[in-house]
Structure formats: C-alpha cells, structure tokens
C-alpha positions as CSV (number, residue, x, y, z in Angstrom):
1,M,0.0,0.0,0.0
2,K,1.5,3.3,-1.0
3,D,1.8,6.2,1.5
4,L,-1.0,8.7,1.3
5,S,-0.4,10.3,4.7
6,N,0.2,13.7,3.1
7,I,-3.4,13.7,1.8
8,K,-6.3,14.3,4.1
9,P,-8.6,11.2,4.2
10,G,-11.6,13.4,3.5
11,R,-10.2,14.5,0.2
12,I,-9.6,10.9,-1.0
13,L,-13.1,10.0,0.0
14,A,-14.4,13.1,-1.9
15,L,-12.6,11.9,-5.0
16,Q,-14.0,8.4,-4.6
17,K,-17.5,9.8,-4.1
18,N,-17.1,12.0,-7.2
19,E,-16.1,9.1,-9.4
20,L,-19.2,7.1,-8.3
21,T,-21.4,10.1,-8.8
22,E,-20.1,10.6,-12.3
23,H,-20.5,6.9,-13.1
24,Y,-24.3,7.2,-12.4
25,I,-24.5,10.5,-14.4
26,Y,-22.9,9.0,-17.5
27,K,-24.9,5.8,-17.1
28,R,-28.2,7.9,-17.1
29,L,-27.0,10.0,-20.0
30,A,-26.1,6.8,-22.0
31,A,-29.6,5.5,-21.4
32,S,-31.3,8.7,-22.6
33,V,-29.1,9.9,-25.5
34,S,-29.9,9.0,-29.1
35,G,-27.4,7.3,-31.4
36,V,-25.6,4.0,-31.0
37,K,-22.2,5.6,-31.0
38,N,-23.1,8.1,-28.4
39,R,-24.6,5.4,-26.1
40,R,-21.5,3.2,-26.5
41,V,-19.0,5.9,-25.7
42,L,-20.9,7.2,-22.7
43,S,-21.4,3.7,-21.4
44,Q,-17.6,3.1,-21.7
45,I,-16.9,6.3,-19.7
46,A,-19.4,5.2,-17.1
47,D,-17.6,1.9,-16.7
48,D,-14.3,3.8,-16.4
49,E,-15.6,6.0,-13.7
50,L,-16.8,3.0,-11.7
51,R,-13.3,1.5,-12.2
52,H,-11.8,4.7,-10.8
53,Y,-14.1,4.5,-7.8
54,N,-12.9,0.9,-7.1
55,I,-9.3,2.1,-7.3
56,W,-9.9,4.7,-4.6
57,K,-11.9,2.1,-2.5
58,V,-8.7,-0.1,-2.3
59,Y,-7.0,2.8,-0.5
60,T,-9.9,4.1,1.6
61,R,-11.4,0.6,2.4
62,Q,-14.8,2.3,2.6
63,D,-18.0,2.4,0.6
64,V,-19.4,5.8,-0.2
65,E,-22.8,6.9,-1.5
66,P,-23.0,9.0,-4.7
67,N,-24.1,12.6,-4.6
68,K,-27.8,12.2,-5.6
69,M,-28.3,15.9,-5.9
70,K,-25.4,16.2,-8.4
71,I,-26.7,13.3,-10.4
72,W,-30.1,14.9,-10.6
73,F,-28.7,18.4,-11.4
74,F,-26.4,17.4,-14.3
75,T,-29.0,15.0,-15.7
76,V,-31.6,17.8,-15.8
77,V,-29.1,20.4,-17.1
78,S,-28.1,18.0,-19.9
79,M,-31.7,17.4,-20.8
80,L,-32.6,21.1,-20.8
81,F,-29.5,22.7,-22.3
82,G,-28.0,19.8,-24.3
83,L,-25.5,17.0,-23.7
84,T,-22.5,19.1,-24.7
85,F,-23.2,21.8,-22.2
86,G,-24.1,19.5,-19.3
87,I,-21.0,17.3,-19.7
88,K,-18.6,20.1,-20.3
89,L,-19.9,21.9,-17.2
90,M,-19.4,18.7,-15.2
91,E,-15.9,18.3,-16.7
92,K,-15.0,21.9,-15.6
93,S,-16.0,21.1,-12.1
94,E,-13.5,18.3,-12.0
95,K,-10.5,20.7,-12.2
96,S,-10.6,21.2,-8.5
97,A,-9.3,17.6,-8.1
98,N,-6.0,18.5,-9.8
99,A,-4.7,20.1,-6.5
100,V,-5.2,16.7,-4.8
101,Y,-3.7,14.8,-7.6
102,S,-0.6,17.0,-7.5
103,Q,0.1,16.0,-3.9
104,L,0.1,12.3,-4.7
105,P,3.4,10.4,-4.8
106,S,4.9,10.0,-8.3
107,S,4.9,6.2,-7.8
108,F,1.1,6.2,-7.5
109,K,0.6,5.0,-11.1
110,E,-3.1,4.2,-10.6
111,V,-3.9,7.9,-10.2
112,R,-1.8,8.8,-13.2
113,G,-4.1,6.4,-15.1
114,I,-7.2,8.1,-13.8
115,I,-5.9,11.5,-14.9
116,S,-5.1,10.0,-18.3
117,D,-8.6,8.6,-18.5
118,E,-10.2,11.9,-17.6
119,E,-8.2,13.7,-20.3
120,E,-9.2,11.1,-22.8
121,H,-12.8,11.4,-21.8
122,E,-12.8,15.1,-22.6
123,Q,-11.3,14.6,-26.0
124,V,-13.6,11.8,-26.9
125,L,-16.6,13.8,-25.9
126,I,-15.6,16.7,-27.9
127,S,-15.4,14.6,-31.0
128,L,-18.6,12.7,-30.1
129,L,-21.1,15.4,-29.5
130,D,-22.9,17.0,-32.4
131,E,-26.0,18.9,-31.4
132,D,-28.3,21.2,-33.4
133,R,-28.3,23.9,-30.8
134,L,-24.5,24.3,-31.2
135,K,-24.6,23.9,-35.0
136,Y,-27.1,26.8,-35.1
137,T,-25.3,29.0,-32.5
138,G,-24.8,31.7,-35.2
139,S,-28.6,31.8,-35.8
140,I,-29.3,32.1,-32.1
141,V,-26.7,34.9,-31.8
142,L,-28.3,36.7,-34.7
143,G,-31.7,36.6,-33.0
144,L,-30.5,37.6,-29.6
145,N,-28.1,40.3,-30.7
146,D,-30.6,42.0,-33.0
147,A,-33.4,41.9,-30.5
148,L,-31.2,43.3,-27.7
149,V,-29.6,46.0,-29.8
150,E,-32.7,47.0,-31.8
151,L,-35.4,46.6,-29.2
152,M,-33.5,48.2,-26.3
153,G,-32.8,51.1,-28.6
154,I,-36.5,51.4,-29.5
155,L,-37.7,51.1,-25.9
156,A,-35.2,53.6,-24.6
157,G,-36.2,56.1,-27.3
158,L,-39.9,55.6,-26.8
159,T,-39.6,55.9,-23.0
160,F,-38.6,59.5,-23.2
161,A,-40.6,60.4,-26.3
162,L,-43.9,58.9,-25.3
163,Q,-43.8,59.0,-21.5
164,D,-46.4,56.3,-21.2
165,S,-45.7,52.6,-20.2
166,R,-48.7,51.3,-22.1
167,F,-47.7,53.0,-25.4
168,V,-44.1,51.9,-25.0
169,A,-45.1,48.3,-24.3
170,L,-47.6,48.2,-27.2
171,T,-45.2,49.8,-29.7
172,G,-42.4,47.4,-28.5
173,I,-44.6,44.3,-28.9
174,I,-45.7,45.2,-32.4
175,T,-42.2,46.2,-33.5
176,G,-40.6,43.2,-31.7
177,F,-42.8,40.5,-33.2
178,A,-42.7,42.0,-36.7
179,A,-38.9,42.2,-36.4
180,A,-38.7,38.6,-35.2
181,L,-40.6,37.4,-38.3
182,S,-38.5,39.5,-40.5
183,M,-35.2,38.2,-39.0
184,A,-36.4,34.6,-39.2
185,A,-37.3,35.1,-42.9
186,S,-34.0,36.7,-43.6
187,E,-32.1,33.9,-41.9
188,Y,-34.1,31.3,-43.8
189,L,-33.1,32.9,-47.1
190,S,-29.5,33.4,-46.0
191,V,-28.9,29.8,-44.9
192,K,-30.7,28.5,-48.0
193,A,-28.3,30.4,-50.2
194,E,-25.2,29.1,-48.4
195,P,-23.5,25.8,-49.4
196,E,-23.7,24.5,-45.9
197,M,-25.3,21.5,-44.4
198,K,-27.6,23.5,-42.1
199,N,-31.4,23.3,-42.4
200,P,-32.7,26.7,-43.3
201,F,-36.0,26.1,-41.5
202,K,-34.2,25.2,-38.3
203,A,-31.9,28.2,-38.6
204,A,-34.9,30.5,-39.1
205,S,-36.7,28.8,-36.1
206,Y,-33.7,29.4,-33.8
207,T,-33.4,33.0,-34.9
208,G,-37.1,33.8,-34.5
209,T,-37.4,32.0,-31.2
210,A,-34.4,33.8,-29.7
211,Y,-35.8,37.1,-30.9
212,V,-39.3,36.5,-29.5
213,M,-38.0,35.3,-26.1
214,T,-35.8,38.4,-25.9
215,V,-38.9,40.6,-26.8
216,V,-40.9,39.0,-24.0
217,V,-38.2,39.6,-21.4
218,L,-37.7,43.2,-22.4
219,I,-41.3,44.2,-22.7
220,T,-42.6,42.5,-19.6
221,P,-41.3,45.2,-17.2
222,F,-43.4,47.9,-19.0
223,L,-46.5,45.8,-18.4
224,V,-46.0,45.1,-14.7
225,I,-44.0,48.0,-13.3
226,P,-46.0,51.3,-12.9
227,S,-42.9,53.5,-13.0
228,L,-41.8,54.2,-16.5
229,Y,-38.1,54.6,-15.7
230,A,-38.1,51.8,-13.3
231,A,-39.5,49.6,-16.1
232,L,-36.7,50.8,-18.4
233,G,-34.1,50.0,-15.7
234,A,-35.6,46.5,-15.3
235,A,-35.5,46.0,-19.1
236,F,-31.8,46.9,-19.0
237,F,-31.2,44.4,-16.2
238,G,-33.1,41.8,-18.2
239,A,-30.9,42.5,-21.2
240,V,-27.7,42.1,-19.2
241,C,-29.0,38.8,-17.7
242,I,-29.8,37.4,-21.2
243,I,-26.4,38.4,-22.4
244,G,-24.7,36.9,-19.4
245,A,-26.7,33.6,-19.5
246,F,-26.1,33.1,-23.3
247,N,-22.4,33.9,-23.2
248,F,-21.9,31.6,-20.2
249,Y,-23.6,28.8,-22.2
250,I,-21.4,29.4,-25.2
251,S,-18.2,29.8,-23.1
252,V,-18.9,26.3,-21.6
253,A,-20.2,24.5,-24.6
254,K,-17.7,25.9,-27.1
255,D,-14.7,26.6,-24.8
256,V,-14.5,30.3,-25.7
257,P,-13.7,33.3,-23.4
258,F,-16.7,34.6,-21.4
259,K,-15.6,38.0,-20.3
260,R,-14.7,39.6,-23.6
261,R,-17.9,38.5,-25.4
262,F,-20.1,39.5,-22.4
263,V,-18.6,43.0,-22.2
264,E,-18.7,43.5,-25.9
265,M,-22.4,42.5,-26.3
266,T,-23.4,44.5,-23.1
267,L,-21.6,47.7,-24.2
268,L,-23.1,47.4,-27.7
269,S,-26.7,46.9,-26.5
270,L,-26.5,49.6,-23.8
271,G,-24.7,52.0,-26.0
272,V,-27.3,51.8,-28.7
273,A,-30.0,52.2,-26.0
274,L,-28.3,55.3,-24.7
275,L,-28.1,56.9,-28.1
276,S,-31.7,56.1,-28.8
277,F,-32.7,57.6,-25.4
278,L,-31.0,60.8,-26.4
279,A,-32.7,60.7,-29.8
280,G,-36.0,60.4,-28.0
281,M,-35.2,63.5,-25.9
282,A,-34.3,65.4,-29.1
283,V,-37.6,64.3,-30.9
284,R,-39.6,65.3,-27.9
285,A,-37.9,68.7,-27.7
286,V,-38.0,69.5,-31.4
287,F,-41.6,68.5,-32.0
288,G,-43.0,69.3,-28.6
289,L,-44.5,65.9,-28.3
290,E,-46.9,65.4,-25.4
291,V,-48.7,62.0,-24.8
C-alpha cells in the first residue's frame, strides 16, 4: 500500500464519491441519448468512472454513497441545455481535483491512469457530440443580438418620447414581433443560399425563437411595473441577464472566453439604447410631443 499520509482522508473520500457520482450520471445519459455511437462511448466512460471508484476504494477501504443531488442536477441540465453543455460543465467542475492529484506520490501509477482517462474522456466527448443547438449558434446569436440592440434602442427612445408605459409596451410588442418574423425570414433565405449542411427552416426557427424570447423579457417590465423609468431599468437588467446567460452557455459548450464576449455585447446593446434615449429626448424637444 502506497503512502497517502500527506493527503487528508476526507479528500480521498471526496474523489471516490465524485467518481461514483459521475458513473451514475454518465450511465443515465447513456440510457437517454440518441445514437448507438453516443450510447456506446458514454457507457464506456461510465464503466471507467466505476473502475476509478474501485481504485480509490482499495485505499480508503470504505464504501461511499453517490451525490444524488449532483446526479439529478447534471442529468436535468443535460436534458434542458444539451448534452454538450451538461458534460462540459461537469468536466470543468473536476478541475478542483487537480490540486489533490498533484500531492500524490509519483509512484502512484493508478492515479496517473485516472488522470489520463479523464483527459481522454474530454477529447472523446468533444469529437462525439454534435447537437443542433451548437450547430445553429450563429442563428441564435443573430436573433438575440438583433433583439437586444434594436429593441433596447427602441424602448429607450420611446420611453422619453412617449412617457407612457402602455404605449411603450404596445409599440415594443408590435415592433418586436414584426422584427422577429423579418429576422427569421432573412435567416431562412440566407442559410438556403449558403452551401452549408444546415437546415434553413431550423436556422430560421432558432433566430425567430431567440428574438421572441428576448422581446418577452424586455417588454414585460413595462406591463407590470408602474414607474416608466423603473421599467426601463428592469428591461436593461433583463438584457444584461440574457447576455450573461447566453455567453456563459457558449463559453462552456464551445470553450470560448466569457468576459470579452459578455462585455462586448453588453456595451453594444446599452450604447445603442443610450443613443436612442438621447434621440427620444431630441424628438420630444423639437416636435414638442406630449402624450
């Protein structure tokens, strides 16, 4: 038995528990995913995780229970947001184990094998997973970005020009849904004209849906909050939340930097909104508009 006295027993048990938990997560995903290749690879990874658990058990001489909450959480996340996002989010959470691995003796070959397996898992999964929602990320970005920039600009301008929440909400709804249909149609024609393997109808659906969902989030404050400027502030907050959530999803699923994309989209959306607000002030002053 190799000396593990420099590692707290609780940390070894935590690693053992994590391996068993991930065994059950991969096992559940393998049972629910479509495609023979996907099921086979995920089942193999589930078996590897169970083998890792048994390696740790040799040293701890204890049985542990899996983290049922973690199993439920990552299973649900994978179902709602896609297999790619769920698994990569789980893989990122494993990085905290590296500190423990680095403290292990160099002669502890079994753990070196575990590390190698985990790295192999990540590479296999990257080549394995092919989901529509990632293939059509560009279409989703188009819908979200256009809705955020265009509609926030419209709402900010109308807020000062009209000075009435109902008129702002009504105008925003009409403009937003009309723009969603227009963007979806444009995306359909654009994808259809490209020599890519994307489905133009799916691309249009992703663009239109992203646009409509953004419209709902931005318009709702004007329907439920009495104060006009408080509603505009809530719409701004909603826009930032949408930008943050989407960019977090993309940063995890596609391994791209979060901060730069988040700041860029936020500044663009809020900058256009500010200019539109100033334009609304100018229109109100020049035409003496009173509503």
